C-alpha positions as CSV (number, residue, x, y, z in Angstrom):
1,M,12.6,254.6,146.3
2,K,16.1,255.8,145.5
3,T,18.1,253.8,143.0
4,N,21.5,254.1,141.5
5,N,22.0,256.5,138.6
6,R,22.4,254.7,135.2
7,N,24.7,255.7,132.3
8,S,22.0,255.6,129.6
9,K,18.8,257.5,130.3
10,I,15.5,255.8,130.2
11,K,12.9,257.9,128.3
12,V,9.7,258.3,130.3
13,L,6.5,259.9,128.8
14,L,4.3,261.1,131.6
15,L,0.6,261.7,130.8
16,I,-1.2,263.9,133.3
17,T,-5.0,264.2,133.3
18,G,-7.4,266.3,135.4
19,S,-7.8,264.7,138.8
20,I,-6.8,266.8,141.8
21,A,-4.2,264.1,142.4
22,A,-2.3,265.8,139.6
23,V,-0.8,268.2,142.2
24,R,1.4,265.3,143.4
25,I,3.0,264.7,140.0
26,P,5.6,267.6,140.0
27,L,7.2,265.8,142.9
28,L,7.3,262.6,140.9
29,V,8.9,264.5,138.0
30,S,11.6,265.9,140.3
31,Q,12.2,262.5,141.8
32,L,12.6,260.8,138.4
33,A,14.9,263.6,137.1
34,K,17.2,263.2,140.0
35,E,17.4,259.5,139.2
36,N,18.7,260.2,135.7
37,Y,15.5,259.5,133.7
38,E,14.7,261.7,130.7
39,I,11.1,262.9,131.1
40,K,8.6,264.6,128.9
41,C,5.2,265.6,130.4
42,V,1.9,265.9,128.5
43,L,-0.9,267.9,130.2
44,S,-4.6,267.6,129.4
45,K,-6.6,270.8,129.3
46,T,-8.2,270.1,132.7
47,A,-4.8,269.3,134.2
48,E,-3.5,272.6,133.0
49,K,-5.9,274.2,135.5
50,L,-4.2,272.3,138.4
51,I,-0.5,272.4,137.5
52,K,1.6,275.1,135.8
53,P,3.2,273.8,132.6
54,L,6.2,276.0,133.3
55,S,6.8,274.1,136.6
56,L,6.9,270.8,134.8
57,S,9.2,272.1,132.0
58,I,11.7,273.3,134.6
59,L,11.5,270.1,136.7
60,S,11.7,267.8,133.7
61,R,14.3,269.9,131.7
62,N,12.0,269.5,128.7
63,P,9.2,271.6,127.3
64,C,5.8,270.6,128.7
65,I,3.5,269.5,126.0
66,L,-0.1,270.8,125.9
67,E,-3.3,269.8,124.2
68,N,-3.0,272.6,121.7
69,D,0.4,271.4,120.6
70,Q,-1.2,268.4,118.9
71,W,-1.8,270.2,115.6
72,S,1.0,272.7,115.8
73,N,2.1,274.2,112.4
74,I,5.8,273.3,113.2
75,Q,5.0,269.6,113.6
76,S,6.4,267.6,110.7
77,T,4.9,264.3,112.0
78,P,1.8,263.6,114.1
79,L,2.8,264.5,117.6
80,H,1.1,261.5,119.3
81,I,3.1,259.1,117.0
82,E,6.3,261.0,117.6
83,L,5.9,260.8,121.4
84,C,5.1,257.1,121.3
85,N,8.2,256.4,119.2
86,W,10.4,258.5,121.6
87,A,9.4,256.9,124.8
88,D,10.7,253.7,126.4
89,I,8.0,253.7,129.1
90,L,4.7,255.6,129.5
91,I,3.0,256.6,132.7
92,I,-0.5,257.9,133.0
93,A,-0.9,259.5,136.4
94,P,-3.5,260.3,137.4
95,L,-5.9,258.4,135.2
96,T,-9.4,259.9,135.3
97,A,-12.7,258.2,134.6
98,T,-13.1,260.3,131.4
99,T,-9.7,259.4,129.9
100,L,-10.2,255.7,130.9
101,S,-13.5,255.7,129.1
102,K,-12.0,257.2,125.9
103,W,-9.1,254.8,126.0
104,V,-11.0,251.5,126.3
105,T,-13.8,252.6,123.9
106,G,-11.3,253.7,121.2
107,N,-12.1,257.4,121.3
108,A,-9.0,259.3,120.3
109,D,-10.5,262.7,121.0
110,G,-7.5,264.7,122.3
111,L,-3.8,264.4,122.5
112,I,-3.5,262.0,125.5
113,P,-6.2,259.6,124.2
114,S,-4.5,259.6,120.8
115,I,-1.2,258.7,122.5
116,L,-2.9,255.9,124.4
117,M,-4.4,254.6,121.2
118,A,-1.1,254.6,119.3
119,N,1.1,253.3,122.1
120,I,2.5,249.7,122.2
121,K,5.2,250.4,124.8
122,P,4.8,249.4,128.5
123,I,2.5,251.8,130.3
124,I,2.1,252.3,134.1
125,V,-1.5,253.3,135.0
126,A,-2.3,255.1,138.3
127,P,-6.1,255.9,138.6
128,A,-7.3,258.5,141.0
129,M,-10.9,259.7,141.6
130,N,-13.7,260.0,144.1
131,T,-14.8,256.7,145.7
132,Q,-18.3,256.8,144.2
133,M,-16.8,257.5,140.8
134,W,-14.3,254.7,141.1
135,L,-17.0,252.2,142.3
136,N,-19.4,253.2,139.5
137,K,-20.3,250.1,137.4
138,A,-19.2,251.8,134.1
139,V,-15.9,252.8,135.5
140,Q,-15.2,249.3,137.0
141,R,-16.2,247.7,133.7
142,N,-13.8,250.0,131.7
143,Y,-11.0,249.3,134.2
144,E,-11.6,245.6,134.0
145,N,-11.3,245.8,130.2
146,L,-8.0,247.6,130.6
147,Q,-6.5,244.7,132.5
148,N,-6.7,242.7,129.3
149,Y,-4.1,245.0,127.7
150,K,-0.8,243.1,127.7
151,N,1.4,246.2,128.0
152,V,-0.6,247.8,130.9
153,L,0.7,247.6,134.5
154,S,-2.0,248.9,136.8
155,L,-1.4,250.4,140.2
156,H,-4.8,250.2,141.8
157,P,-5.9,253.2,143.9
158,S,-5.7,252.8,147.6
159,E,-7.9,253.8,150.6
160,G,-7.4,257.0,152.6
161,L,-8.5,260.6,152.9
162,L,-9.5,262.0,149.5
163,A,-9.6,265.6,148.3
164,C,-13.4,265.6,148.8
165,D,-12.7,265.0,152.6
166,A,-14.2,261.6,152.3
167,I,-12.4,258.5,153.5
168,G,-12.5,255.7,150.9
169,I,-10.8,254.1,147.9
170,G,-9.5,256.4,145.1
171,K,-6.1,257.6,146.2
172,I,-3.4,257.6,143.6
173,A,-0.5,255.2,144.1
174,P,2.5,256.7,145.9
175,N,5.3,258.2,143.9
176,D,7.8,255.7,145.2
177,L,5.6,252.8,144.1
178,I,5.3,254.3,140.6
179,Q,9.1,254.5,140.4
180,L,9.4,250.9,141.6
181,A,7.1,249.9,138.8
182,I,9.4,251.7,136.4
183,E,12.4,249.8,137.8
184,F,10.5,246.6,137.4
185,I,9.8,247.2,133.8
186,I,13.4,248.2,133.1
187,S,14.6,244.9,134.7
188,H,12.9,243.0,131.8
189,N,15.6,244.6,129.5
190,Q,14.4,243.9,125.9
191,N,11.8,241.3,127.0
192,A,8.2,242.4,126.9
193,Y,6.4,242.9,130.2
194,R,3.9,240.0,130.7
195,K,1.4,239.1,133.3
196,D,2.6,235.5,133.4
197,L,1.4,234.8,137.0
198,L,-2.3,235.5,136.4
199,N,-4.5,233.3,138.5
200,K,-1.5,232.2,140.6
201,K,-1.6,232.5,144.4
202,I,1.7,233.3,146.1
203,L,2.5,233.4,149.8
204,I,5.6,235.2,150.8
205,T,7.2,235.8,154.2
206,G,9.8,238.4,155.0
207,G,11.4,240.5,157.6
208,C,12.6,239.5,161.1
209,T,10.9,237.8,163.9
210,S,11.4,239.0,167.5
211,E,11.4,236.9,170.6
212,K,10.8,238.4,174.1
213,I,13.5,238.0,176.7
214,D,11.8,240.2,179.3
215,A,9.9,243.4,179.5
216,A,12.8,245.4,178.0
217,R,14.8,243.0,175.8
218,H,14.2,241.1,172.6
219,I,16.1,238.7,170.4
220,T,15.9,239.6,166.7
221,N,18.1,240.3,163.6
222,Q,18.9,242.9,161.0
223,S,16.4,241.9,158.3
224,S,14.5,244.9,157.0
225,G,11.7,243.0,155.1
226,A,12.8,244.6,151.8
227,M,13.5,241.5,149.8
228,G,10.2,239.8,150.8
229,L,8.3,243.0,149.9
230,L,10.0,243.4,146.5
231,L,9.3,239.7,145.7
232,S,5.6,240.5,146.7
233,Q,5.4,243.6,144.4
234,V,7.1,241.8,141.5
235,A,4.7,238.9,141.8
236,R,1.8,241.3,141.9
237,F,3.0,243.3,138.9
238,R,3.2,240.0,137.0
239,G,-0.5,239.3,137.8
240,A,-0.4,237.0,140.9
241,Q,-2.6,237.2,144.0
242,V,-0.1,237.9,146.7
243,K,-0.1,237.7,150.5
244,Y,2.9,239.0,152.4
245,V,3.5,237.9,156.0
246,H,6.2,239.9,157.7
247,G,7.9,241.1,160.8
248,P,8.2,244.9,161.5
249,L,9.3,246.6,158.3
250,K,12.3,248.9,158.3
251,I,11.5,250.5,155.0
252,D,9.3,253.1,153.4
253,K,5.7,252.0,154.0
254,D,4.6,253.5,150.7
255,L,6.2,250.6,149.0
256,T,3.7,248.2,150.6
257,D,0.8,249.9,148.8
258,G,-1.4,247.4,147.0
259,I,-0.1,244.3,148.9
260,K,-2.3,242.3,151.1
261,R,-0.1,241.9,154.1
262,Y,-0.1,240.6,157.7
263,E,2.4,241.8,160.3
264,I,3.6,239.3,162.9
265,E,6.1,239.4,165.7
266,T,7.2,236.0,167.0
267,S,8.1,232.7,165.3
268,V,4.9,231.2,166.7
269,D,2.8,234.0,165.1
270,L,4.6,233.4,161.8
271,I,4.0,229.6,161.6
272,R,0.4,230.0,162.7
273,K,-0.2,232.5,159.9
274,I,1.6,230.4,157.3
275,K,-0.5,227.3,158.3
276,N,-3.7,229.3,157.8
277,E,-2.7,230.4,154.3
278,I,-0.4,227.6,152.9
279,S,-3.0,225.2,151.6
280,T,-4.3,227.5,148.8
281,C,-1.0,228.9,147.4
282,D,0.8,227.8,144.3
283,Y,4.2,229.2,145.3
284,F,5.6,229.7,148.8
285,F,8.6,231.9,149.3
286,M,10.0,231.5,152.9
287,N,12.1,234.7,153.0
288,A,11.5,235.6,156.6
289,A,14.6,235.8,158.8
290,V,13.4,233.8,161.8
291,S,15.3,234.3,165.1
292,D,17.1,231.1,165.9
293,F,16.5,231.4,169.7
294,K,13.6,232.1,172.0
295,I,13.0,232.2,175.7
296,T,10.4,229.7,177.1
297,S,9.3,231.7,180.1
298,D,7.1,234.8,179.7
299,T,7.8,237.6,182.1
300,S,6.3,241.0,182.3
301,A,9.2,242.3,184.5
302,K,12.6,243.5,183.5
303,I,15.3,241.0,184.6
304,P,18.1,242.7,186.6
305,K,21.4,242.6,184.7
306,N,23.1,240.4,187.3
307,K,20.4,237.8,186.9
308,I,20.0,237.9,183.1
309,N,22.6,235.1,182.5
310,D,20.8,232.7,184.8
311,H,17.5,233.6,183.2
312,L,18.8,232.8,179.7
313,N,20.5,229.6,180.8
314,K,17.3,228.3,182.4
315,N,14.9,229.4,179.6
316,F,16.9,229.3,176.4
317,E,15.5,227.2,173.5
318,L,16.1,226.8,169.8
319,V,13.3,227.8,167.4
320,P,12.0,224.9,165.3
321,D,12.8,225.0,161.5
322,I,9.6,226.5,160.1
323,L,10.2,225.7,156.5
324,K,10.9,222.1,157.3
325,T,7.8,221.9,159.4
326,I,5.6,223.4,156.7
327,S,7.2,221.3,153.9
328,E,5.9,218.1,155.6
329,S,2.4,219.0,154.4
330,K,3.5,220.3,150.9
331,K,1.2,219.3,148.0
332,E,2.6,217.9,144.8
333,N,1.5,221.0,142.7
334,Q,3.1,223.5,145.1
335,V,6.5,225.0,144.7
336,F,8.4,226.0,147.9
337,V,11.4,228.3,147.9
338,G,13.8,228.8,150.8
339,F,16.4,231.4,151.4
340,C,19.8,231.1,153.0
341,A,22.2,234.0,153.9
342,F,25.8,232.9,154.1
343,T,29.3,234.4,154.8
344,G,32.5,233.3,153.1
345,S,32.9,231.8,149.7
346,I,30.2,230.0,147.7
347,E,32.7,227.1,147.3
348,D,32.7,226.6,151.1
349,A,29.0,227.1,151.5
350,R,27.9,224.9,148.5
351,I,27.8,221.5,150.3
352,T,25.9,223.0,153.3
353,I,23.4,224.7,151.0
354,K,22.6,221.5,149.1
355,E,22.2,219.6,152.4
356,K,19.7,222.3,153.6
357,I,17.5,221.9,150.5
358,I,17.0,218.2,151.4
359,Q,16.6,218.9,155.1
360,K,14.0,221.6,154.6
361,G,12.0,219.8,152.0
362,C,11.8,222.7,149.6
363,D,12.1,222.7,145.8
364,Y,14.6,225.6,145.6
365,L,17.0,227.4,147.9
366,F,18.4,230.9,147.1
367,A,21.7,231.6,148.8
368,N,23.1,235.1,149.0
369,P,26.2,236.5,150.7
370,I,25.8,239.1,153.4
371,D,29.5,239.8,154.3
372,I,30.2,241.9,151.2
373,L,30.1,245.7,151.4
374,G,26.9,247.1,150.0
375,Q,25.0,243.8,149.9
376,G,22.6,242.2,152.3
377,F,20.1,244.3,154.3
378,G,17.8,247.2,153.3
379,V,16.1,248.4,150.1
380,L,19.2,250.3,148.8
381,A,21.5,247.3,149.2
382,Q,22.4,245.3,146.1
383,N,22.4,241.5,146.1
384,E,23.7,238.6,144.2
385,G,23.1,234.9,144.8
386,W,22.8,231.3,143.7
387,L,19.5,229.4,143.1
388,F,19.9,225.7,143.8
389,D,17.4,222.9,143.3
390,T,17.2,219.4,144.6
391,T,19.2,218.0,141.6
392,N,22.1,219.7,139.9
393,M,20.8,223.2,139.0
394,E,22.9,226.1,140.2
395,H,21.7,229.4,138.7
396,Y,23.8,232.5,139.4
397,I,22.2,236.0,139.5
398,K,24.9,238.6,139.4
399,K,25.0,241.6,141.7
400,T,22.1,243.9,141.0
401,S,19.3,245.9,142.7
402,K,16.9,244.0,144.8
403,I,13.9,244.7,142.5
404,D,15.9,243.3,139.6
405,L,17.0,240.3,141.6
406,A,13.4,239.6,142.7
407,N,12.3,239.7,139.1
408,K,15.1,237.5,137.8
409,L,14.6,235.0,140.6
410,I,10.8,234.6,140.0
411,T,11.5,234.3,136.2
412,Q,14.0,231.5,136.8
413,I,11.7,229.6,139.2
414,I,8.5,229.7,137.1
415,S,10.5,228.8,133.9
416,V,11.7,225.5,135.4
417,K,9.3,222.6,134.9
418,K,8.8,220.6,138.1
């Protein structure tokens, strides 16, 4: 995920252990270096057999640190302490079963385990191993214990083709997702990363719906699904159980890794899926850009151009307001959030926005402008907006990246007592 370069460099300490997935890490180092991060790499002895230290040194623009450097004669302070003090964020990718075991049992045998013991900074964890190893009871117990560490953000391994030619769970998280996790931690500024949504269930919709006109034509809109997906990832990073219901995504599918998601096409598909899931959720974010119109007749033929106007006039229908419909069965303990794209000034839109909150029956409505250059659609677009509630709250979030906006928006919503 490409982001804008920043003036001050964030210092990232990258710990690499001996899974075959380590061969993917040089690409991550290159990617982060291009995004203006300052990177130092630490290689375990096993990882040295998989990656050349010289390659990491060149890609990171810093000397690669090896196991034998821990007790170098030129060190004036313990290396593991020095590195922990230097870093803003740590990443361990890949995390092997051996290193995981040392970490959670307090075994500081080696440079990387010593760093893990001494570290109190936020750390992104990306395990990778064979399926049988990952599912081993001891490994699962160790990994479960790791989830209690307040500074740990875990990117669970995914399913796919593994290095052993087996298909199963154990693949390391994609590099773009690791970078997204870094951006998420940065968005907290000086505030500590916390799993403040543990045991919360969140249902999020996003992307566009599409309504069939005939065999060749559809009614749809520009929504990419990026905002809904980033809301989903932020909620997951903060500990929530997330389900994402979306139209076709116009973004890198690697960013969906780790999210339980359901792809839909039409407004009927969307409302049906929401009704199946809504009763158990604590928070509902209705971010989907639903097509305002649909055609009542279903045809498998392409309508000739000279007849399309008549076809539309006879079969044209407005799509019902889905959020309004769902809000009619809203429980007292649930929080519903709507979204409203607008053009023009917020002063002109304010009255309409406040009316919409009441009409739709939601607790909050986030309004964002889409007629400003560089804002609106897509992962790379920046956004600003105003969060309204049913009384007098009007919380402004200034123009920022979508991942930062998603984080700030969730923080504001969960901080308000309903």
